C-alpha positions, -999 to +999 in steps of 0.1 A: +567-244+196+537-250+174+556-282+159+562-296+195+538-322+210+507-299+222+499-331+247+534-332+262+525-314+292+491-330+297+483-350+330+452-373+332+430-369+359+403-395+356+386-391+322+401-354+318+433-338+313+451-310+332+480-290+320+506-267+336+525-243+316+549-212+321+536-180+319+563-154+329+597-158+343+593-134+374+615-102+372+615-102+411+633-133+417+665-117+429+647-094+451+615-111+467+617-141+489+581-155+491+590-178+522+596-147+543+567-127+533+528-127+532+513-123+497+479-120+479+473-118+442+442-106+424+422-129+400+422-124+362+458-120+360+458-092+385+484-077+404+505-090+434+508-075+470+536-086+491+547-075+528+574-088+548+565-113+576+584-111+606+570-142+619+585-163+591+618-147+594+642-160+619+656-125+628+635-094+634+639-066+611+642-028+623+633-016+589+599-001+582+574-022+568+562-018+533+538-033+510+551-039+476+527-042+446+539-062+414+523-071+382+520-107+372+555-105+358+570-095+390+578-059+379+571-036+409+541-010+399+535+003+434+543+005+469+528+015+504+549+025+531+532+011+562+532+034+590+501+024+610+502+014+644+476-014+641+484-047+630+478-059+594+454-089+599+450-095+561+449-083+525+427-089+494+419-074+461+386-060+451+370-065+414+381-030+409+418-039+417+417-021+447+443-033+474+419-040+506+441-041+539+423-051+570+438-040+605+432-057+640+413-022+649+385-029+624+398-004+598+398-014+562+419+005+538+416+007+502+445+014+478+447+015+440+473-007+424+500+021+424+496+023+462+476+056+463+452+059+493+418+060+484+395+057+515+391+040+547+361+027+566+356+007+599+338-026+604+320-013+635+328-004+672+328-041+683+359-049+660+377-019+676+372-028+711+378-067+706+401-065+680+398-084+647+418-118+649+409-134+613+395-119+581+387-129+548+380-111+515+354-127+492+337-119+458+300-121+462+274-135+439+266-103+423+304-097+414+311-072+441+338-076+467+331-080+503+351-083+537+341-106+567+360-103+600+362-125+632+366-103+664+383-115+697+347-122+712+342-145+684+316-123+664+314-123+628+308-089+606+303-087+571+304-062+544+292-072+511+302-045+490+336-024+499+329-001+468+299+015+483+307+046+504+282+038+532+284+002+531+261-019+555+279-037+582+259-071+592+264-087+623+262-124+619+242-144+645+259-159+673+272-195+668+263-217+697+294-228+718+317-207+699+343-195+729+373-200+709+387-194+673+368-217+652+390-246+637+381-231+600+355-210+583+346-198+547+322-173+531+294-187+510+278-158+490+242-169+474+219-143+457+222-112+475+227-133+508+260-138+526+264-169+549+293-180+570+301-218+573+319-224+605+338-255+617+339-260+654+360-289+654+336-318+636+305-296+641+293-273+612+272-242+616+257-223+584+255-187+601+236-157+586+225-126+600+195-141+617+203-175+626+230-203+631+219-234+615+237-268+624+248-287+592+252-324+588+268-332+554+271-368+544+303-379+555+318-414+558+348-409+577+342-380+602+373-362+612+375-349+647+381-313+633+376-296+598+408-277+596+407-262+562+378-252+538+377-236+504+348-225+480+350-226+442+355-196+419+315-200+412+304-205+448+286-238+437+310-263+451+330-267+485+361-285+499+368-294+534+401-310+549+399-329+580+426-336+606+426-371+599+437-362+563+403-369+547+393-346+519+354-340+512+342-324+480+306-316+472+280-288+467+283-256+486+249-264+505+266-296+518+238-317+506+255-337+479+290-351+480+312-358+448+342-371+464+356-382+498+392-395+500+420-400+525+453-382+514+472-398+543+484-364+551+497-358+588+499-322+585+473-294+577+481-281+543+490-245+541+461-237+514+432-255+501+422-240+466+401-249+437+414-254+402+384-239+381+356-257+394+365-293+384+396-300+409+408-292+444+444-286+454+461-291+487+493-273+492+522-286+515+558-280+514+571-287+481+539-305+470+505-297+452+481-324+456+453-324+429+422-345+435+393-349+410+356-355+415+361-393+410+391-396+437+417-395+408+447-373+419+479-358+405+510-346+425+529-317+413+563-312+430+572-273+435+602-257+452+597-231+480+565-212+489+540-202+462+512-179+459+481-198+446+454-177+427+419-192+419+408-183+384+373-192+369+390-218+345+422-228+365+450-219+389+477-194+388+509-207+406+536-180+415+567-185+432+601-169+436+611-177+399+582-184+377+545-178+372+526-209+359+490-215+351+473-250+358+441-257+342+418-284+329+425-289+292+397-274+274+375-299+257+378-286+221+415-286+226+415-321+236+392-331+206+418-315+183+452-326+198+443-358+216+463-387+203+440-408+181+411-381+180+390-385+152+370-354+156+363-331+128+385-304+141+416-330+147+411-343+109+411-305+095+440-296+116+461-327+101+448-318+066+462-284+071+495-297+082+496-321+052+487-292+028+517-271+041+537-301+033+521-303-001+509-336+005+480-352-015+467-365+019+452-330+025+428-337+001+417-373+013+415-358+051+394-328+037+369-353+018+366-376+049+350-347+069+333-328+041+299-331+059+314-319+091+335-291+079+316-263+096+319-280+129+358-287+121+362-250+114+344-241+147+366-265+167+398-254+152+385-217+159+377-223+196+407-244+201+428-214+191+412-193+215+420-217+243+456-217+238+483-195+251+512-198+228+507-176+198+523-198+173+499-226+183+472-202+178+484-192+143+485-229+134+448-236+145+436-204+128+452-216+096+436-246+099+402-229+103+409-207+076+420-236+053+386-255+061+364-226+057+375-223+020+355-254+014+322-243+032+299-226+007+279-207+032+303-201+062+295-171+083+330-157+093+317-138+123+331-163+149+363-166+131+368-127+129+359-121+163+384-149+175+413-132+156+404-100+174+403-112+207+434-133+202+452-102+191+441-083+220+450-110+244+485-115+230+490-076+234+481-077+269+500-108+277+530-093+269+558-092+300+556-054+298+518-053+303+517-085+320+478-094+323+479-132+315+442-134+306+427-165+290+397-164+264+375-176+289+387-149+316+383-123+288+348-132+280+338-132+316+358-099+322+344-083+289+364-060+267+353-026+282+366-039+316+399-050+302+403-013+287+394+001+321+422-023+335+449-012+311+441+026+320+444+016+357+481+003+348+485+034+326+489+015+295+473+046+278+489+038+245+479+002+242+445+009+252+440+034+225+454+009+197+431-019+210+401+005+209+411+019+174+414-019+163+380-029+178+365+004+163+350+013+195+333+048+196+355+075+206+333+083+237+341+045+251+375+046+235+401+069+227+384+101+240+380+083+276+414+071+278+429+102+267+410+119+294+424+096+320+459+100+306+453+139+311+443+134+345+475+113+353+496+139+334+487+165+359+499+147+386+534+148+374+546+177+398+579+179+386+570+193+353+561+230+348+522+239+346+526+257+312+543+226+298+517+202+313+489+225+299+505+226+263+511+188+262+474+181+272+459+207+248+482+194+220+471+159+226+434+163+231+428+195+208+409+174+180+397+147+204+358+148+206+340+146+239+369+157+262+359+174+292+385+198+303+367+204+337+374+168+348+410+170+340+411+206+358+394+190+388+422+165+389+446+192+389+429+212+415+426+182+438+465+177+434+470+213+444+478+226+409+452+254+407+470+274+382+472+244+359+435+238+364+427+275+355+450+271+324+430+238+312+396+255+321+403+280+294+397+254+267+365+239+283+338+250+259+309+245+284+305+275+307+282+255+331+310+230+337+337+257+339+322+280+364+314+257+393+350+246+395+361+283+394+340+291+424+355+261+443+388+274+437+379+307+449+384+326+416+352+346+420+361+374+394+370+348+366+340+328+374+317+358+372+332+369+340+327+334+325+291+332+335+283+368+321+302+359+287+281+326+286+249+345+285+232+320+308+213+340+335+210+311+357+248+305+357+252+343+366+228+339+395+245+306+408+279+328+410+262+357+423+244+337+451+277+319+459+293+353+463+265+366+487+268+335+509+306+335+511+314+373+514+304+403+540+277+423+527+298+456+522+324+436+503+299+417+481+280+448+472+314+467+465+325+437+442+293+433+424+292+471+414+318+463+388+297+440+368+265+457+357+248+427+342+252+408+374+240+439+393+210+440+375+202+404+377+208+407+414+184+436+416+158+417+399+162+387+423+160+410+454+128+427+439+112+392+444+130+376+472+150+400+494+136+436+494+159+448+524+188+436+503+175+454+473+173+488+493+208+481+506+220+477+470+203+509+460+217+528+488+253+515+482+247+529+447+235+564+457+200+555+441+182+571+468+147+575+452+148+539+438+153+529+474+124+551+486+101+537+460+108+501+475+099+515+509+067+532+493+057+500+476+063+478+504+042+500+525+011+494+505+013+454+518-014+449+544+010+441+573-004+462+600-002+500+609+033+499+625+049+483+594+032+509+570+040+539+593+077+527+594+079+522+557+065+554+548+086+574+572+118+558+557+104+565+522+099+601+532+133+604+545+149+589+515+130+610+489+141+641+510+178+630+508+172+624+470+160+657+465+125+647+454+101+670+471+070+660+454+074+626+464+083+633+497+052+654+504+031+625+489+048+603+514+040+628+540+004+632+533+000+593+532+016+594+566-011+618+580-039+596+562-028+566+580-025+583+613-064+596+608-073+561+598-057+547+627-076+569+650-110+562+633-102+525+634-098+527+672-130+547+676-153+527+653-138+492+656-140+491+618-114+486+592-098+517+578-063+510+573-051+510+539-082+524+525-078+553+498-088+590+509-121+591+491-130+555+509-118+567+542-142+600+539-172+578+529-168+555+557-164+585+584-199+595+574-212+558+574-200+556+609-209+589+622-175+606+620-185+636+602-160+660+620-132+637+609-145+637+574-146+677+573-111+676+588-099+653+559-117+677+534-097+705+547-062+687+552-063+670+517-082+699+501-107+677+484-126+694+458-164+704+465-176+683+438-158+650+449-167+657+486-205+664+479-207+631+458-187+611+487-211+626+513-243+621+493-235+585+486-227+578+525-256+594+537-279+576+515-263+543+518-266+549+557-302+560+551-297+592+571-325+611+552-330+639+576-292+647+575-294+644+536-321+670+534-304+694+555-271+688+535-290+695+501-304+727+518-272+738+532-261+756+502-264+753+464-253+718+454-222+719+431-233+688+416-270+693+411-300+677+428-305+648+404-278+628+423-299+632+454-329+619+435-308+588+422-293+581+456-325+580+475-343+559+449-311+535+446-314+528+484-352+521+483-369+556+492-391+568+465-409+592+490-375+609+498-365+608+460-397+627+450-387+658+474-359+665+452-377+663+417-387+698+421-352+708+423-342+688+391-340+706+356-373+706+338-359+685+311-351+657+335-384+658+355-403+634+331-376+605+334-375+612+373-413+608+374-413+578+352-386+562+377-409+568+403-441+557+385-457+589+390-476+585+355-497+617+357-470+640+369-447+625+344-472+631+317-476+670+329-437+674+330-433+658+296-461+680+281-446+709+296-414+704+282-430+692+247-413+659+249-433+635+227-410+603+233-414+607+270-454+605+264-450+577+243-430+559+271-456+568+297-485+555+274-465+524+268-457+518+307-489+526+321-512+499+325-551+493+313-561+506+347-551+541+336-577+546+308-585+582+314-547+590+318-541+573+285-569+594+267-554+625+282-519+616+271-534+611+234-550+646+236-515+659+246-498+643+218-526+657+195-519+693+210-485+690+206-487+680+167-514+709+160-486+734+174-461+722+149 
């Protein structure tokens, strides 16, 4: 085919050329009749969905409806048994190659390209009540897929992105005078805004969610009704067909007109579609009428019904027998192959052909473009990418390779990339894969998306080979693809779990970055829990492993895995899940078999749930530990009733746990808080929670001496401690008379110097002086010095021969004590003479 005339199938359309060539012979030709079916095909060489249309059939069939899904070569790859009561209004394909089915009750159902149900959403209550009468599936300017519906009360509703779980439904503004179905309408996506262009006979309205704006495009021969509309693939151009046979082509904003011609057609076309963005086609029975921007036209005669699929760079034409592609001849191809072309690429291509014939003309041709060889090589390289036939690609690439030998500093990056892309394209164009992509479409689609689409078609081997050929990282390539293969493998219900697990592990054992949890999740969703558990054994990350085991209610295994991981947070996760999902007794019985989990749960309870901690200790016969919890809780300042309740329970549990000492202590504490409550009620002062010593102290402060004495007897407070407490309390409350009686009541076990210090501390030097007489002689000088009784201090110090005290008195007494200072000097001299 490389030797055939490459311009043989070119048809001129004004200053440009269009070509139509066969892509596939359809494998369905003996099974599918498009004339009796409704069909819709996805762009970018995507799948085709077909359903029987009883309106087109002469006799009604009693067989159940079924949506058949075929690849671009006509091989069936999926199907949907249509068992829904609602009427199917329309179908379309999303950019993710999900089949979108719109029912008359407003339901929108999504299926994958194999016919597996994915999800359903509604276009709103109004669509259910008034029914959907028309719908369109469109691609927004952001690349997402949207759905627009027209209801029976002539309201438009639009969803801009069906891939979102909670997609926003926009209610378009009311169109003035719209009380019947519009003669035609089309979606115009623009920069995050979706608008509907509505034709009411010859009137046009551009409608969004806020307003309906009347439009007046520049039209020479205004029809009485616009009966068909089509927007180009790039959303920049619009075509409208009138009932008078006129065809209007202009910008999507209706401000500029490129072409307005009369087709002389008396019938409304079945379809009005764009071929790329340079020509518009109208489809009638057995005829495709193509019009260019300069009113030039070309007719293509066809047989039977066809499916027309707009592409970014052309138009796919599918009938019962063949799949063809119509496109504008790329500029670079025209430069190389156009008859009489003197472009550098054309000369280089001729030079290569002459070189293969061993003709000396090759050198002459090369020399003629020696200053343009880089451009010639680029043209041949790009032309190879624009050709569909592999033999012609090879001829052009040989010409490019031949030419780059004469370029001294040629950068081969473009040539190498083109070779790689063409090899990938030729692989996916094979009828067994059936993805008839052009190089332009591949650049727009990108290689990662192509890999994703191969995965959707379950072409795992080819996808891996392409990734290896392109040297993609394992995480983006082989590892990811094998993970998808494994997820598909687990859905093969006819194969034994052990065999499936063995096959997956054998294939994935040495593959980096594989998540067995994702595969196990797929197996669980498919109802194969035993297979999921087998696969989880190979998951190295416990943090991924354990949550899935919990979802499968394999609590024992999940807890064991969490403990083995050594991750306390993971153990806590499992334990708290068990606590929430089980009865308390069952939970405590279960967790007793796992000491590590038991210990962590007890630690959690200490901080968050004290009552649960007590139950835990009780179930484990650790009564003393449970009593300790009650005792510690009783120390919290939460009121008398709370403390009494906690202490009572602690005492009971200590007794049950045979800890008599602790039980007695708890009992004593109960007695104390009962007395404290009585004191608090009598004095209206806070006593609850005070220690025993402070309670006695405050009893004396607030004139509750009998209670203090009772506390002394009941709790056997030692005399020394009791005297200290009473002394401080009486001095603090300045009960000097009572303090004097107390000092004289009997011999003080703590001496009388504390009495002196207490009186002095609370500001009564007179009272303090009373107790100096009872203080030991050695301490008297210091006491007199504190009271600034210098003469008595000097006499006391001389009496006990304390020279240092005399020096201290001498230093502290001021100049006004001259006679005393002389006396002290004499005392010091006497003391020195004696020694």
